[in-house]
DRENSEMAR-913604 format. One record per residue (C-alpha): residue number from 1; residue in three letters; chain; x negated, y negated, z. Coordinates in steps of 0.1 Angstrom, whole numbers, plus 5000, padded with zeros to 4 digits. Layout:
residues N
   i  aa ch   c1   c2   c3
 NUM ALA  A    X    Y    Z
...
This chain:
residues 381
   i  aa ch   c1   c2   c3
   1 MET  A 7409 5015 0882
   2 LEU  A 7436 4993 0859
   3 LEU  A 7473 4989 0866
   4 LYS  A 7496 5012 0849
   5 ILE  A 7526 4992 0841
   6 LYS  A 7557 5020 0824
   7 ARG  A 7581 4998 0802
   8 VAL  A 7617 5001 0810
   9 PRO  A 7652 4993 0786
  10 ALA  A 7668 4960 0799
  11 VAL  A 7703 4964 0810
  12 VAL  A 7732 4937 0815
  13 SER  A 7741 4941 0854
  14 ASN  A 7767 4963 0871
  15 HIS  A 7789 4933 0874
  16 GLN  A 7796 4913 0835
  17 LYS  A 7805 4881 0837
  18 ASP  A 7825 4864 0808
  19 GLU  A 7807 4859 0774
  20 THR  A 7836 4847 0749
  21 ALA  A 7836 4807 0778
  22 GLU  A 7830 4786 0763
  23 GLU  A 7795 4761 0772
  24 GLU  A 7802 4729 0780
  25 GLY  A 7776 4706 0765
  26 GLU  A 7747 4711 0752
  27 VAL  A 7721 4737 0773
  28 CYS  A 7682 4726 0767
  29 GLY  A 7671 4761 0786
  30 ARG  A 7647 4735 0807
  31 LYS  A 7647 4716 0838
  32 CYS  A 7681 4710 0854
  33 CYS  A 7700 4738 0836
  34 ILE  A 7711 4767 0860
  35 ASN  A 7743 4752 0863
  36 GLU  A 7746 4757 0830
  37 ALA  A 7732 4791 0826
  38 LYS  A 7755 4822 0821
  39 LEU  A 7739 4849 0844
  40 PRO  A 7742 4888 0847
  41 LEU  A 7754 4897 0882
  42 TYR  A 7741 4927 0905
  43 THR  A 7759 4933 0939
  44 CYS  A 7753 4955 0965
  45 LYS  A 7791 4974 0956
  46 PRO  A 7779 4983 0924
  47 ALA  A 7810 4991 0899
  48 GLU  A 7824 5019 0886
  49 GLU  A 7790 5018 0858
  50 ASN  A 7760 5034 0878
  51 VAL  A 7733 5007 0872
  52 THR  A 7694 5017 0889
  53 PHE  A 7685 4978 0902
  54 LEU  A 7647 4985 0898
  55 GLU  A 7645 4998 0865
  56 SER  A 7670 4991 0845
  57 LEU  A 7674 4959 0859
  58 LEU  A 7650 4942 0871
  59 LEU  A 7624 4954 0852
  60 GLY  A 7641 4956 0824
  61 GLU  A 7650 4919 0824
  62 TRP  A 7612 4912 0838
  63 GLU  A 7595 4930 0803
  64 ASP  A 7622 4909 0781
  65 ARG  A 7603 4878 0793
  66 PHE  A 7568 4892 0792
  67 GLN  A 7583 4900 0751
  68 ARG  A 7587 4864 0752
  69 GLY  A 7555 4852 0763
  70 LEU  A 7572 4830 0797
  71 PHE  A 7541 4839 0817
  72 ARG  A 7511 4818 0822
  73 TYR  A 7487 4847 0813
  74 ASP  A 7487 4888 0806
  75 VAL  A 7491 4903 0838
  76 THR  A 7488 4936 0827
  77 ALA  A 7453 4927 0813
  78 CYS  A 7441 4923 0849
  79 GLU  A 7418 4944 0871
  80 THR  A 7423 4958 0895
  81 LYS  A 7406 4988 0922
  82 VAL  A 7405 5005 0957
  83 ILE  A 7378 4990 0973
  84 PRO  A 7363 5020 0991
  85 GLY  A 7357 5026 1028
  86 LYS  A 7389 5035 1058
  87 TYR  A 7417 5011 1047
  88 GLY  A 7418 5016 1012
  89 PHE  A 7419 4976 1003
  90 ILE  A 7435 4961 0970
  91 ALA  A 7410 4936 0949
  92 GLN  A 7425 4924 0915
  93 LEU  A 7410 4897 0895
  94 ILE  A 7428 4875 0886
  95 GLU  A 7405 4841 0870
  96 GLY  A 7419 4805 0880
  97 ARG  A 7450 4811 0890
  98 HIS  A 7451 4789 0909
  99 LEU  A 7442 4763 0882
 100 LYS  A 7470 4779 0862
 101 LYS  A 7502 4786 0887
 102 ARG  A 7520 4754 0895
 103 PRO  A 7512 4733 0922
 104 THR  A 7523 4739 0961
 105 GLU  A 7535 4699 0967
 106 PHE  A 7540 4706 1002
 107 ARG  A 7525 4696 1039
 108 VAL  A 7503 4727 1051
 109 ASP  A 7499 4710 1091
 110 GLN  A 7545 4710 1088
 111 ILE  A 7566 4744 1084
 112 LEU  A 7597 4724 1085
 113 GLN  A 7604 4705 1055
 114 PRO  A 7630 4686 1045
 115 PHE  A 7640 4686 1007
 116 ASP  A 7628 4666 0983
 117 ALA  A 7645 4666 0949
 118 ASN  A 7612 4644 0933
 119 LYS  A 7590 4675 0936
 120 PHE  A 7589 4710 0920
 121 ASN  A 7619 4728 0935
 122 PHE  A 7644 4756 0923
 123 THR  A 7668 4741 0906
 124 LYS  A 7640 4729 0884
 125 VAL  A 7630 4764 0872
 126 GLY  A 7634 4768 0830
 127 GLN  A 7668 4782 0821
 128 GLU  A 7653 4811 0801
 129 GLU  A 7629 4822 0835
 130 LEU  A 7666 4833 0854
 131 LEU  A 7673 4865 0849
 132 PHE  A 7706 4875 0871
 133 GLN  A 7720 4868 0897
 134 PHE  A 7725 4890 0930
 135 GLU  A 7748 4887 0961
 136 ALA  A 7748 4914 0988
 137 ASP  A 7790 4921 0982
 138 MET  A 7821 4912 0968
 139 PRO  A 7843 4891 0964
 140 LEU  A 7821 4865 0957
 141 ASP  A 7833 4831 0967
 142 ALA  A 7830 4806 0941
 143 ASP  A 7828 4772 0962
 144 ASN  A 7795 4792 0972
 145 SER  A 7753 4784 0957
 146 PRO  A 7747 4816 0937
 147 SER  A 7716 4833 0948
 148 VAL  A 7694 4846 0915
 149 VAL  A 7664 4861 0911
 150 ALA  A 7642 4844 0890
 151 ILE  A 7601 4856 0874
 152 ASN  A 7569 4844 0887
 153 VAL  A 7558 4825 0861
 154 SER  A 7520 4831 0876
 155 PRO  A 7529 4865 0886
 156 ILE  A 7504 4890 0908
 157 GLU  A 7519 4922 0900
 158 TYR  A 7544 4936 0867
 159 GLY  A 7576 4932 0880
 160 HIS  A 7565 4901 0899
 161 VAL  A 7596 4881 0904
 162 LEU  A 7612 4854 0930
 163 LEU  A 7648 4858 0952
 164 ILE  A 7657 4824 0958
 165 PRO  A 7688 4825 0983
 166 GLN  A 7709 4795 0977
 167 VAL  A 7694 4776 0948
 168 LEU  A 7721 4748 0941
 169 ASP  A 7720 4738 0981
 170 CYS  A 7685 4729 0979
 171 LEU  A 7678 4740 1010
 172 PRO  A 7642 4732 1028
 173 GLN  A 7620 4764 1024
 174 ARG  A 7625 4779 1057
 175 ILE  A 7637 4816 1074
 176 ASP  A 7669 4816 1079
 177 HIS  A 7694 4847 1091
 178 LYS  A 7719 4848 1059
 179 SER  A 7688 4845 1037
 180 LEU  A 7666 4870 1050
 181 LEU  A 7693 4889 1052
 182 LEU  A 7697 4887 1019
 183 ALA  A 7663 4898 1012
 184 LEU  A 7660 4928 1032
 185 HIS  A 7701 4942 1006
 186 MET  A 7675 4933 0982
 187 ALA  A 7645 4960 0989
 188 VAL  A 7674 4986 1003
 189 GLU  A 7692 4985 0971
 190 ALA  A 7659 4987 0951
 191 ALA  A 7657 5022 0966
 192 ASN  A 7619 5022 0965
 193 PRO  A 7587 5023 0992
 194 TYR  A 7567 5002 0962
 195 PHE  A 7589 4972 0961
 196 ARG  A 7583 4948 0986
 197 VAL  A 7601 4919 0990
 198 GLY  A 7567 4897 0996
 199 LEU  A 7554 4917 0970
 200 THR  A 7561 4936 0941
 201 THR  A 7554 4969 0930
 202 TRP  A 7523 4979 0934
 203 GLN  A 7525 5022 0935
 204 MET  A 7506 5038 0967
 205 PRO  A 7513 5023 1003
 206 PHE  A 7493 4993 1011
 207 PRO  A 7464 4990 1038
 208 ILE  A 7493 4968 1064
 209 GLU  A 7520 4998 1055
 210 LYS  A 7492 5023 1066
 211 ALA  A 7475 5007 1098
 212 HIS  A 7489 5025 1136
 213 SER  A 7511 5006 1158
 214 LEU  A 7523 5005 1195
 215 LYS  A 7558 5009 1209
 216 ILE  A 7560 4975 1229
 217 SER  A 7594 4967 1230
 218 ASN  A 7635 4975 1225
 219 THR  A 7661 4949 1218
 220 ASN  A 7696 4963 1229
 221 ASP  A 7701 4966 1192
 222 GLY  A 7682 4997 1192
 223 VAL  A 7656 4977 1170
 224 ARG  A 7621 4991 1179
 225 ILE  A 7593 4965 1177
 226 SER  A 7557 4974 1180
 227 LYS  A 7520 4957 1175
 228 LEU  A 7494 4963 1150
 229 MET  A 7466 4979 1156
 230 SER  A 7429 4988 1141
 231 TYR  A 7444 4961 1113
 232 PRO  A 7424 4928 1112
 233 VAL  A 7451 4905 1114
 234 ARG  A 7479 4915 1144
 235 GLY  A 7510 4913 1141
 236 LEU  A 7543 4930 1148
 237 LEU  A 7563 4957 1134
 238 PHE  A 7607 4957 1139
 239 GLU  A 7616 4991 1128
 240 GLY  A 7655 5009 1135
 241 GLY  A 7681 4985 1147
 242 ASN  A 7720 5006 1147
 243 SER  A 7721 4991 1113
 244 ILE  A 7710 4966 1087
 245 LYS  A 7722 4934 1105
 246 ASP  A 7706 4945 1135
 247 LEU  A 7674 4947 1122
 248 SER  A 7674 4916 1098
 249 ASP  A 7687 4890 1132
 250 ALA  A 7660 4904 1152
 251 VAL  A 7637 4897 1125
 252 SER  A 7653 4860 1117
 253 ASN  A 7657 4850 1158
 254 ALA  A 7616 4858 1158
 255 SER  A 7613 4837 1119
 256 VAL  A 7636 4808 1137
 257 CYS  A 7613 4808 1168
 258 LEU  A 7576 4807 1149
 259 GLU  A 7596 4782 1130
 260 ASN  A 7607 4757 1159
 261 ASN  A 7574 4758 1176
 262 ASN  A 7555 4748 1145
 263 ILE  A 7538 4787 1140
 264 PRO  A 7529 4796 1108
 265 PHE  A 7541 4829 1100
 266 THR  A 7551 4853 1067
 267 ILE  A 7572 4884 1064
 268 LEU  A 7565 4921 1047
 269 ILE  A 7597 4940 1038
 270 SER  A 7586 4971 1037
 271 ASP  A 7598 5009 1033
 272 SER  A 7631 5003 1009
 273 GLY  A 7641 4978 1042
 274 LYS  A 7632 5000 1064
 275 ARG  A 7607 4982 1079
 276 ILE  A 7593 4943 1081
 277 PHE  A 7562 4933 1097
 278 LEU  A 7563 4902 1111
 279 LEU  A 7524 4880 1105
 280 PRO  A 7520 4854 1129
 281 GLN  A 7490 4832 1115
 282 CYS  A 7462 4803 1117
 283 TYR  A 7441 4796 1086
 284 ALA  A 7457 4770 1079
 285 GLU  A 7449 4746 1110
 286 LYS  A 7413 4766 1114
 287 GLN  A 7404 4753 1072
 288 ALA  A 7420 4720 1087
 289 LEU  A 7400 4723 1116
 290 GLY  A 7364 4727 1096
 291 ARG  A 7367 4764 1116
 292 VAL  A 7363 4780 1081
 293 SER  A 7330 4788 1064
 294 SER  A 7318 4777 1032
 295 GLU  A 7308 4811 1015
 296 LEU  A 7346 4814 1026
 297 LEU  A 7357 4783 1010
 298 ASP  A 7342 4787 0978
 299 THR  A 7362 4821 0971
 300 GLN  A 7397 4793 0969
 301 VAL  A 7411 4824 0982
 302 ASN  A 7443 4814 1002
 303 PRO  A 7457 4843 1026
 304 ALA  A 7489 4846 1018
 305 VAL  A 7512 4879 1022
 306 TRP  A 7497 4898 0994
 307 GLU  A 7461 4893 1011
 308 MET  A 7474 4891 1038
 309 SER  A 7489 4929 1038
 310 GLY  A 7457 4939 1024
 311 HIS  A 7459 4931 0982
 312 MET  A 7429 4904 0978
 313 VAL  A 7439 4883 0951
 314 LEU  A 7406 4873 0941
 315 LYS  A 7397 4843 0914
 316 ARG  A 7364 4844 0904
 317 LYS  A 7343 4871 0892
 318 GLU  A 7311 4879 0910
 319 ASP  A 7341 4877 0944
 320 TYR  A 7356 4911 0928
 321 GLU  A 7326 4926 0915
 322 GLY  A 7311 4921 0955
 323 ALA  A 7341 4927 0970
 324 SER  A 7335 4954 0999
 325 GLU  A 7357 4962 1031
 326 GLU  A 7336 4942 1053
 327 LYS  A 7339 4914 1031
 328 ALA  A 7383 4913 1029
 329 TRP  A 7380 4925 1071
 330 SER  A 7358 4891 1072
 331 LEU  A 7392 4868 1053
 332 LEU  A 7417 4887 1071
 333 ALA  A 7398 4880 1108
 334 GLU  A 7398 4844 1099
 335 VAL  A 7439 4843 1092
 336 SER  A 7446 4863 1130
 337 LEU  A 7455 4847 1158
 338 SER  A 7433 4856 1184
 339 GLU  A 7447 4877 1208
 340 VAL  A 7457 4853 1235
 341 ARG  A 7475 4834 1218
 342 PHE  A 7486 4864 1197
 343 LYS  A 7499 4871 1236
 344 GLU  A 7513 4836 1241
 345 VAL  A 7530 4838 1205
 346 ASN  A 7550 4869 1214
 347 THR  A 7563 4857 1249
 348 MET  A 7581 4835 1225
 349 ILE  A 7593 4855 1201
 350 PHE  A 7607 4882 1225
 351 GLU  A 7628 4853 1248
 352 ALA  A 7641 4844 1213
 353 ILE  A 7654 4880 1208
 354 GLY  A 7662 4883 1240
 355 CYS  A 7645 4909 1250
 356 SER  A 7612 4919 1278
 357 GLY  A 7578 4931 1259
 358 GLU  A 7562 4946 1285
 359 GLU  A 7534 4968 1270
 360 GLU  A 7529 5005 1274
 361 GLU  A 7505 5018 1293
 362 GLU  A 7485 5026 1270
 363 GLU  A 7446 5011 1261
 364 VAL  A 7439 5019 1220
 365 GLU  A 7408 4998 1209
 366 GLU  A 7412 4984 1173
 367 GLU  A 7391 5004 1153
 368 SER  A 7371 4998 1121
 369 SER  A 7352 5016 1099
 370 ILE  A 7330 4985 1088
 371 ARG  A 7291 4998 1102
 372 GLY  A 7312 5031 1116
 373 GLY  A 7319 5011 1154
 374 PHE  A 7342 4989 1170
 375 ILE  A 7351 4964 1168
 376 ARG  A 7377 4929 1189
 377 VAL  A 7393 4906 1167
 378 ASN  A 7393 4875 1175
 379 CYS  A 7409 4844 1155
 380 CYS  A 7395 4815 1173
 381 THR  A 7367 4801 1181
């Protein structure tokens, strides 16, 4: 099954910035030119003209950069297939992506790391990679740093972009309440179930989105918290709330708690902002301790939000051709916290959120279609 893409025309924005302003000085178009960039502006309170955010603006601008050859490879030519089996894991082949993408310059043993201007950061993104400015509402405060949307030059799907909150403030790479709320607004604005924040436009449900869940708590603001069942990565699902801010605050509080305790995690915003998956993980720790098999290490797959959601981005042809549900499950099982550790982490999260974590009186076995039986997934020996 190959990727099917929809070409769309570009539009400018729903709030056009003044194009007549004179440029002050020469703009090189590369590196630290974000200050000089004249970007279209999109806010979540549309102006009189009706701009379709996802198809007309985001994908239109992305397609423009694609035609200009700004990506490091042609993602539309990459092979993609659904792996046979109960869970519908997705396999995608991008040969050598780990060699083509920008290098990661962060320590893997520390979640919170200070901003380092000497390493790659998003103020060094080329001006031509920037698509538009995205803000939650109007009017804008001229003293505030803009939040911008840029292409990912090493994309995993058609339309893969980066939302960079307050880009000129040189923030460390972490979740805070304001940034997560902005991301949630973006998911709502897209109004498309196949647009995800954390992932992009694969037009069918991801395996994690189809996983069963069991309610374990509610916040005072009406946010429902469930734990994932019958899925190889243990995680939490946040839904509902009296407002979009209530949902965002609950996940932000949980994320800050994990960051402060140096617990790696990933977030997937799904279903047009109605569902947020929070997935603590331990793969880097196990890798540092030598507890990951050489067979998995040889694949060069570093499980992140894509893989943990069931979309396996593979770098070698042999791994793509030999992809199976059992292999996908085995990889994700290495990522997941053990049941005991997951309960400990949940206790910290519920304390941070300010709600109880009493599970409902219901025992649900974690089911797997692998070998037709039932398995209990554990992370650590």
